[in-house]
TORZAVO-7717 format. One record per atom (N, C-alpha, C): residue number from 0; residue in three letters; chain; atom name; x, y, z. Coordinates in nm, 4 decimals, m for minus. Layout:
N
  resi  resn  chain  name         X         Y         Z
   NUM   Ala      A    CA         X         Y         Z
...
This chain:
69
  resi  resn  chain  name         X         Y         Z
     0   Met      A     N    5.3589   m0.3147    0.6564
     0   Met      A    CA    5.2351   m0.3302    0.7308
     0   Met      A     C    5.1648   m0.4590    0.6895
     1   Leu      A     N    5.1058   m0.5205    0.7850
     1   Leu      A    CA    5.0306   m0.6418    0.7587
     1   Leu      A     C    4.8856   m0.6068    0.7287
     2   Ala      A     N    4.8301   m0.6746    0.6303
     2   Ala      A    CA    4.6891   m0.6534    0.5983
     2   Ala      A     C    4.6035   m0.7210    0.7048
     3   Gln      A     N    4.5020   m0.6517    0.7484
     3   Gln      A    CA    4.4148   m0.7087    0.8502
     3   Gln      A     C    4.3140   m0.8031    0.7866
     4   Glu      A     N    4.2903   m0.9131    0.8512
     4   Glu      A    CA    4.1873   m1.0059    0.8077
     4   Glu      A     C    4.0565   m0.9630    0.8728
     5   Phe      A     N    3.9580   m0.9336    0.7915
     5   Phe      A    CA    3.8303   m0.8864    0.8440
     5   Phe      A     C    3.7192   m0.9683    0.7818
     6   Gly      A     N    3.6452   m1.0390    0.8617
     6   Gly      A    CA    3.5309   m1.1150    0.8138
     6   Gly      A     C    3.5710   m1.2481    0.7544
     7   Pro      A     N    3.4711   m1.3273    0.7125
     7   Pro      A    CA    3.4990   m1.4595    0.6569
     7   Pro      A     C    3.5568   m1.4502    0.5157
     8   Glu      A     N    3.6089   m1.5614    0.4699
     8   Glu      A    CA    3.6591   m1.5688    0.3328
     8   Glu      A     C    3.5434   m1.5547    0.2346
     9   Arg      A     N    3.5746   m1.5203    0.1107
     9   Arg      A    CA    3.4703   m1.4959    0.0101
     9   Arg      A     C    3.3832   m1.6192   m0.0125
    10   Asp      A     N    3.4401   m1.7364   m0.0203
    10   Asp      A    CA    3.3598   m1.8553   m0.0469
    10   Asp      A     C    3.2720   m1.8936    0.0724
    11   Gln      A     N    3.3017   m1.8436    0.1900
    11   Gln      A    CA    3.2188   m1.8702    0.3062
    11   Gln      A     C    3.1108   m1.7640    0.3262
    12   Ala      A     N    3.1199   m1.6534    0.2551
    12   Ala      A    CA    3.0293   m1.5410    0.2771
    12   Ala      A     C    2.9102   m1.5399    0.1825
    13   Met      A     N    2.8948   m1.6404    0.1017
    13   Met      A    CA    2.7822   m1.6441    0.0083
    13   Met      A     C    2.6509   m1.6620    0.0850
    14   Ala      A     N    2.5457   m1.6007    0.0340
    14   Ala      A    CA    2.4176   m1.6039    0.1032
    14   Ala      A     C    2.3533   m1.7419    0.0971
    15   Gly      A     N    2.3563   m1.8041   m0.0166
    15   Gly      A    CA    2.3001   m1.9383   m0.0282
    15   Gly      A     C    2.1521   m1.9368   m0.0593
    16   Pro      A     N    2.0933   m2.0539   m0.0682
    16   Pro      A    CA    1.9526   m2.0652   m0.1062
    16   Pro      A     C    1.8567   m2.0097   m0.0015
    17   Leu      A     N    1.8949   m2.0131    0.1251
    17   Leu      A    CA    1.8058   m1.9598    0.2283
    17   Leu      A     C    1.7909   m1.8080    0.2126
    18   Gly      A     N    1.8983   m1.7393    0.1832
    18   Gly      A    CA    1.8912   m1.5948    0.1603
    18   Gly      A     C    1.8050   m1.5621    0.0399
    19   Leu      A     N    1.8175   m1.6407   m0.0667
    19   Leu      A    CA    1.7348   m1.6210   m0.1857
    19   Leu      A     C    1.5879   m1.6428   m0.1518
    20   Phe      A     N    1.5586   m1.7488   m0.0773
    20   Phe      A    CA    1.4203   m1.7774   m0.0398
    20   Phe      A     C    1.3611   m1.6635    0.0425
    21   Val      A     N    1.4350   m1.6145    0.1398
    21   Val      A    CA    1.3855   m1.5054    0.2246
    21   Val      A     C    1.3613   m1.3800    0.1418
    22   Thr      A     N    1.4523   m1.3483    0.0506
    22   Thr      A    CA    1.4373   m1.2297   m0.0334
    22   Thr      A     C    1.3151   m1.2412   m0.1241
    23   Val      A     N    1.3002   m1.3550   m0.1900
    23   Val      A    CA    1.1846   m1.3756   m0.2796
    23   Val      A     C    1.0550   m1.3729   m0.1993
    24   Phe      A     N    1.0553   m1.4342   m0.0827
    24   Phe      A    CA    0.9362   m1.4349    0.0022
    24   Phe      A     C    0.8964   m1.2930    0.0409
    25   Leu      A     N    0.9928   m1.2107    0.0810
    25   Leu      A    CA    0.9618   m1.0725    0.1190
    25   Leu      A     C    0.9101   m0.9914    0.0000
    26   Val      A     N    0.9655   m1.0144   m0.1172
    26   Val      A    CA    0.9181   m0.9432   m0.2368
    26   Val      A     C    0.7738   m0.9834   m0.2683
    27   Val      A     N    0.7438   m1.1126   m0.2632
    27   Val      A    CA    0.6078   m1.1600   m0.2940
    27   Val      A     C    0.5081   m1.1067   m0.1911
    28   Val      A     N    0.5435   m1.1105   m0.0637
    28   Val      A    CA    0.4538   m1.0596    0.0408
    28   Val      A     C    0.4305   m0.9103    0.0221
    29   Thr      A     N    0.5353   m0.8360   m0.0128
    29   Thr      A    CA    0.5204   m0.6917   m0.0361
    29   Thr      A     C    0.4274   m0.6646   m0.1531
    30   Ile      A     N    0.4407   m0.7419   m0.2593
    30   Ile      A    CA    0.3531   m0.7239   m0.3765
    30   Ile      A     C    0.2075   m0.7487   m0.3376
    31   Phe      A     N    0.1806   m0.8561   m0.2627
    31   Phe      A    CA    0.0428   m0.8846   m0.2211
    31   Phe      A     C   m0.0113   m0.7765   m0.1274
    32   Leu      A     N    0.0714   m0.7242   m0.0385
    32   Leu      A    CA    0.0268   m0.6167    0.0495
    32   Leu      A     C   m0.0073   m0.4902   m0.0285
    33   Ile      A     N    0.0741   m0.4570   m0.1268
    33   Ile      A    CA    0.0472   m0.3383   m0.2087
    33   Ile      A     C   m0.0815   m0.3561   m0.2874
    34   Arg      A     N   m0.1008   m0.4745   m0.3461
    34   Arg      A    CA   m0.2240   m0.4985   m0.4222
    34   Arg      A     C   m0.3466   m0.4907   m0.3328
    35   Gly      A     N   m0.3379   m0.5478   m0.2133
    35   Gly      A    CA   m0.4507   m0.5440   m0.1200
    35   Gly      A     C   m0.4829   m0.4013   m0.0765
    36   Met      A     N   m0.3809   m0.3231   m0.0485
    36   Met      A    CA   m0.4054   m0.1839   m0.0083
    36   Met      A     C   m0.4631   m0.1031   m0.1235
    37   Asn      A     N   m0.4181   m0.1288   m0.2463
    37   Asn      A    CA   m0.4748   m0.0577   m0.3614
    37   Asn      A     C   m0.6234   m0.0884   m0.3769
    38   Lys      A     N   m0.6611   m0.2146   m0.3585
    38   Lys      A    CA   m0.8036   m0.2508   m0.3658
    38   Lys      A     C   m0.8827   m0.1815   m0.2556
    39   His      A     N   m0.8267   m0.1800   m0.1363
    39   His      A    CA   m0.8947   m0.1177   m0.0232
    39   His      A     C   m0.9129    0.0319   m0.0452
    40   Val      A     N   m0.8105    0.0997   m0.0910
    40   Val      A    CA   m0.8186    0.2439   m0.1142
    40   Val      A     C   m0.9158    0.2744   m0.2275
    41   Arg      A     N   m0.9154    0.1914   m0.3311
    41   Arg      A    CA   m1.0087    0.2132   m0.4430
    41   Arg      A     C   m1.1531    0.2015   m0.3946
    42   Arg      A     N   m1.1826    0.0977   m0.3137
    42   Arg      A    CA   m1.3188    0.0823   m0.2606
    42   Arg      A     C   m1.3552    0.1960   m0.1663
    43   Leu      A     N   m1.2585    0.2412   m0.0878
    43   Leu      A    CA   m1.2827    0.3513    0.0049
    43   Leu      A     C   m1.3137    0.4797   m0.0721
    44   Asn      A     N   m1.2398    0.5074   m0.1781
    44   Asn      A    CA   m1.2653    0.6263   m0.2590
    44   Asn      A     C   m1.4035    0.6213   m0.3238
    45   Glu      A     N   m1.4439    0.5035   m0.3719
    45   Glu      A    CA   m1.5766    0.4903   m0.4316
    45   Glu      A     C   m1.6853    0.5139   m0.3275
    46   Arg      A     N   m1.6651    0.4613   m0.2060
    46   Arg      A    CA   m1.7654    0.4794   m0.1007
    46   Arg      A     C   m1.7747    0.6253   m0.0598
    47   Val      A     N   m1.6626    0.6927   m0.0483
    47   Val      A    CA   m1.6640    0.8343   m0.0114
    47   Val      A     C   m1.7335    0.9163   m0.1200
    48   Ala      A     N   m1.7090    0.8845   m0.2457
    48   Ala      A    CA   m1.7739    0.9564   m0.3554
    48   Ala      A     C   m1.9251    0.9335   m0.3529
    49   Arg      A     N   m1.9682    0.8089   m0.3257
    49   Arg      A    CA   m2.1128    0.7807   m0.3185
    49   Arg      A     C   m2.1771    0.8561   m0.2033
    50   Glu      A     N   m2.1100    0.8565   m0.0863
    50   Glu      A    CA   m2.1665    0.9259    0.0293
    50   Glu      A     C   m2.1711    1.0770    0.0064
    51   Ala      A     N   m2.0714    1.1310   m0.0607
    51   Ala      A    CA   m2.0713    1.2746   m0.0902
    51   Ala      A     C   m2.1832    1.3089   m0.1880
    52   Ala      A     N   m2.2048    1.2239   m0.2864
    52   Ala      A    CA   m2.3129    1.2477   m0.3826
    52   Ala      A     C   m2.4484    1.2372   m0.3141
    53   Ala      A     N   m2.4637    1.1418   m0.2239
    53   Ala      A    CA   m2.5909    1.1271   m0.1519
    53   Ala      A     C   m2.6148    1.2466   m0.0603
    54   Ala      A     N   m2.5107    1.2945    0.0056
    54   Ala      A    CA   m2.5250    1.4108    0.0930
    54   Ala      A     C   m2.5579    1.5356    0.0123
    55   Glu      A     N   m2.4972    1.5484   m0.1032
    55   Glu      A    CA   m2.5252    1.6633   m0.1895
    55   Glu      A     C   m2.6679    1.6579   m0.2426
    56   Ala      A     N   m2.7134    1.5372   m0.2793
    56   Ala      A    CA   m2.8497    1.5218   m0.3290
    56   Ala      A     C   m2.9504    1.5481   m0.2170
    57   Ala      A     N   m2.9183    1.5102   m0.0958
    57   Ala      A    CA   m3.0085    1.5343    0.0157
    57   Ala      A     C   m3.0128    1.6824    0.0521
    58   Ala      A     N   m2.9048    1.7527    0.0319
    58   Ala      A    CA   m2.8997    1.8947    0.0665
    58   Ala      A     C   m2.9661    1.9812   m0.0400
    59   Arg      A     N   m2.9675    1.9368   m0.1630
    59   Arg      A    CA   m3.0239    2.0165   m0.2712
    59   Arg      A     C   m3.1736    2.0436   m0.2566
    60   Pro      A     N   m3.2570    1.9438   m0.2297
    60   Pro      A    CA   m3.4003    1.9744   m0.2168
    60   Pro      A     C   m3.4287    2.0698   m0.1003
    61   Ala      A     N   m3.3522    2.0638    0.0040
    61   Ala      A    CA   m3.3731    2.1546    0.1165
    61   Ala      A     C   m3.3456    2.2984    0.0735
    62   Glu      A     N   m3.2500    2.3190   m0.0123
    62   Glu      A    CA   m3.2197    2.4533   m0.0610
    62   Glu      A     C   m3.3266    2.5011   m0.1590
    63   Asp      A     N   m3.3824    2.4090   m0.2393
    63   Asp      A    CA   m3.4824    2.4481   m0.3367
    63   Asp      A     C   m3.6184    2.4783   m0.2735
    64   Asp      A     N   m3.6472    2.4256   m0.1549
    64   Asp      A    CA   m3.7750    2.4476   m0.0889
    64   Asp      A     C   m3.7870    2.5826   m0.0227
    65   Thr      A     N   m3.6792    2.6542   m0.0072
    65   Thr      A    CA   m3.6850    2.7830    0.0611
    65   Thr      A     C   m3.7560    2.8842   m0.0279
    66   Pro      A     N   m3.8523    2.9586    0.0264
    66   Pro      A    CA   m3.9224    3.0559   m0.0539
    66   Pro      A     C   m3.8339    3.1769   m0.0870
    67   Arg      A     N   m3.8488    3.2239   m0.2079
    67   Arg      A    CA   m3.7710    3.3395   m0.2517
    67   Arg      A     C   m3.8614    3.4632   m0.2494
    68   Thr      A     N   m3.8093    3.5719   m0.2034
    68   Thr      A    CA   m3.8915    3.6941   m0.1983
    68   Thr      A     C   m3.8409    3.7965   m0.2921
């Protein structure tokens, strides 16, 4: 049986500097996106906690003003 030739030769199949550049670029962009989303989520969590505390503080005096019998 004859071996089938499939694809380019090994020395022609190397990715080269363009492949390295694209890979490094995608990794750097992914890192910046993750950092940006972490900052956004952290600020969002702080804002939600502040709003919940303000709502709780606003609800407390209304409960304390009710007359008890």
